[in-house]
N, C-alpha and C positions, 0 to 999 in steps of 0.2 A: 507509589504509583496511583494516579487519580482514578483510573478506570481499569477494569479487567475485562477485556473484550472476548477472551476465550479461556477455557480451562477444561479439565476433566471433571465430569460429574461424579458423585459417589458411586454410581452404577457403572462407570467406565465409558459413558457416552461423551460426545463432544458438546460442551456447554458454551453457548454463544449469547451475546446480546444481539437481538434482532434489530439491525440498524434501520430497517424500514419504518419502525414505529417511532423513532426519535424525531423531534424532541418531545412529542406529546406523551409518550409513555416509555418506560424502561422495562423491556420484556426480555427475559432469558428463555432460551429454548435448548432442549437436550436432543442432539442428533445421534441416533444409534445405528446408523448405517452409512456406508460410503455414498449411496444414492442420495440420502438426505443431505449430506454435506455438499455434494455436487450441486444439488438443487438450490441449497442456501447460497452457494457462491454465484450461481446463475441469476438468482433473484435479488442479489445484493443485500441479503440478510447479513452476509459476511463480505467485506470488501477491503481494499487496500492491498497492494502487492505483497508486502511481507506477511500480512495476516492470512491471505488466502493460501500461501505456501504452507504456513503452520496448520491451517484448517485441513488442507489436503493430506498432509502427513498424518494428522490425528484421524482423519476420515478413513485412511487406509487401515489403521488399527481397529477402528470401530467395525469396519466392513469385513474383517477377518477373524473377529472374536469367536465366531461360531465354528471356526475351522481348527481350533487348537488340538483336536484329536485327529485331524486329517493327516494323511501321508505327506511327505515333503513336496512331492511333485504336484499334488493337487493344490497345496497351499500356495506354491510359487505361481501356478497358473492363475489362481484367483487374484494374487497380487498384481500380475501383469494386466489382467482384465480390468480390475478396479482402478489401476493407475491410468489406463487409457480413458476410462470414464471421467475421472477427476481432472485429467489434463485437458480435456475438451470442454470443461465448464466455462472457461474464459480464455481467449487466445493471446492476449497482448502481454500480460505481466509474466516475466521470465521466472519469477520466484516460484510459481506454481510447478512448473516442470522441473526446476532445480531441486525442490524439496522431494518430489516424487522419484526423481532419478536417484537421489541420495538414499531414499528408503528402499528402492529396488536393489541397489548395490549391496546394502546391508543384508537384505534378505538372502541374496545369492551367496554372500560370503559366510553366512551363519550355518553351522552344522546342526543336524538334528531334525526332529519332526515338527509338526505344526505348532506344538506347544512352545518349543524352543524358539522357533521363528517368530511367533507372535510376541513373546516376551521381549525379544530383541527389538522388534519394531516399536513396541510401546516405549522402550527406553530411548530409542532413536528419535521418535516423534517428540517426546518430552525434552530431549536435548536440543532439538531444533527450536522449540519454543523458548527454552531458557537461554540459548545462544542469542536469539532475537532480542530478548530483554536486555542482555548485556550489550549487544550491538547498538541498540537505541541509546543507551547511556553513553557509549563512546562517541556516537555521532553528536549527541548533545554537548559533550565536553569539547570536542573540536569546534563545533559551531558556536559555542559560547564566546569564543574569541572574536566573533564578528559582531557581537551585540554590546554596544556601549550603554551606559545608564541613560534611560530616556529614549531608547530607540523605538522608532515606529516601523513595524514590519508589515509587509503585505504578503498574504499567502492565498493559495488557491486550493480548492477541493478540501480533502481531509487527510492529514498526514500525522495524526497524533496516536493516542492510545487505542482509538477505534480502528486504526489501520494496521496495527502491529501487535506484537506480543508484549511490548513494553510501553515506554512513554512517547514513542513515535520516532519519526525521521526528521522532517522539517520543523515539527513542533518541539522536538526534544530540546534544542538550545533555548527555546522560549521557556519551557518548564524549568530548566536548570537556572536560567537567569532569575526567574521568579523565586525559585527556591533560595537563591543567594541574596534576595532582597533588592535586586536591580529593578528599576522601573522600565517595563516594556509594555508597549501598546501594540495590538495587532489589528490591522484592517483585514477583514475576512470577506473575500469574494463569495457571493452567494453560490456560485458555480452551477449554472444552468446546464441541463434541464432538471437534474434530480436534487439540486440544492444541498450537496454534501457539505458545502461551506456553512451556509446559514443553519441547516438542520443539525450537523454533526460537530464541525469545528467550533462554532459559537457555543454550542451546548457544552462541549468539553472545556473550553476556556472559562466559561462562566462557572462551571462546576469546580474548577481549580482556583477561581478568584483572580484570574488574569484579565486585565482590562482589554476589551475588544470592541470593535465597531463593525457591524455587517454592512457591506456595500453591494450594489449591483455590479455585475461583471463589467458593465460599460463605464462605471465611474472610476476605474483604476487610472486611466490616462489623465483625467482631470486632477486627481490627487497628486500624481507625479508632477504635473505641470505646476501645481501650487507648492511644490517642494515639501509635501507632507509625508512622503515615503522615503525612509533612509535605506532600505534594502528590500528586495523580494526574495522570499525563501520558500521554495516549493519542493515537492517530491518527484519521484519518477517510477514508472512501471517497467521500463526497459531502457538500458543505456548501451549504446553500441560502442565498438572498439574506438571509433573516431570521436566519441563524445556526443554525437547526436542522441537525443533521448525522447522517448514517448512519455507523455503524462496526460492528465485529464484535459479534455478539449478546452481551449481557451488559454493554455499555457504559452503557446507560440506567440499569440498576440501580446501577452504580458512581457515576453522577452523582447519583442521589437519595441514596445513602448519604453521599457526600462533602458534599452540601448539609446533610444532617441533622447531621453531625459537625463542620461548620465547616472542612472540608479543601478547600483550593483545587483546582479541577478545570480542567485546561488541555487543549485540543485542538491538536495540532501537525500541520500539513499544508501542502503547497505551494499556491500560488495557483491552480494548474491543477485543484485539487480543488474549488474554488468553482464552483458551477453557479448563476450569477446569474439564469438563466432560470427557475429553480424558486423560487417565492416562499416555500414552507415545506415542512417535512419530510413532510407527509401525501402529497405527490406523488412521493416518492422510490420507485422500484420496488425491492422487496425480493426478493432471490434466495431461492428455496426449494430446498433441496438434498435429496439422497436420504435415505430413512429409514435405510438401512444405516449411515450415519455415526453415528447415535444408538444403534441397537440392537445394534451389534457393536463389539468392541474387540479389535484384534490377531487378527481372524478368529474370535473367540469371541462367542456371543450374550450380550447383557447385558439382554435383555428378552424376554418371551414371543413366540414366533413368531406373526406375523399381527397384532400390536398396531398400533393407529393411532399415527402419529408426525407431529409438527409440527416441522420443522427449518428455520426461517429463518436465513440466514447472517448477517443484520445486524439491528440495531434502530435506532430514531431517537431521539436525545436532543434535547429542546427547548433552544433557545438560553439560556433563563433559568437553566439549571443550569451554564453554562460561565463560568468566571471570565474567561477571555480565550482568543483564538486566536493561536497562535504560527505565523506564516507566514514565507515568505522575504521578505516586504515589511515585516515588523515584528510586534510584538505588538498585535493589533487587536481591535476590537469591531464587531459588525454594526450596521447593515445593510451588505451587500456588493453592489457593482455591478460591471459589467464593467470600467469605467475607473477605479474607485476601490478603495482597500484598506480600506474601512470607517473607523472612527475609531481613532486610536492610543490604546492603553491607557496 
């Protein structure tokens, strides 16, 4: 695995790579409370739908470490309180609440006092992390079938090791293709306004020795028109039952461009990203972020002071624009339900 975005520190804190500092510096931070983890998620020190789910589960463990001698009821009340705090750190990605719900269920089902509950939560958070690593590998193996030797892939935002507990979702097939000696080249959308593509994805790929080229978001259509893109491979933060999905802002435009130019458009995500309770994308809550992310760059103004700003972090792509979904259960087509993986492609 090229990068380890999250781990337990020797003291039991949650150790992360602070993604705000990349690519200028690789800084690790140890977060020793649920409040610190929630703040790290809000501030995008930790980001990516699978990774924030893992971080929240680990944060719940860090936040209850001092309650190992507490009575059962006090421990469970604190779990509920911290779960709500962590769940509200970002609203769009379903993995966050999925992981916290799983942790809460485990706590409720475990007998004993605070010490027994805490030990069980630590085991469960570690299991969520390890399962995510295995999930990434399975997505990579399924997606590998889409990548021929010499493929040119266009991707958006960051969907690699910095967004997951393993080698990524949409980047996982690329890592495995490179591992097998296949020639793969990646066009990396810079991904405005926070540049997760140019700052994070390009850094990851360069770190792994995978050829890549950073492009402005607006250049994607021109590349497709010139037949320089063989497929688009992106991630997701929430997938609805009908296959509509939310991903980083700019994804919808890529999907429309890909359809117009006859370029296959694939969404790669773990099954935990499927929210079968939401029938369609109109019901997905879209996070609105601060104006400063749009009107400043490296601390300098890029727009007139006081200008109105709209800064949605995500957009919704209708299912009709998706060639197929690459999941840890296979390459699938919607509709999706809790007990079924859709239809195999």
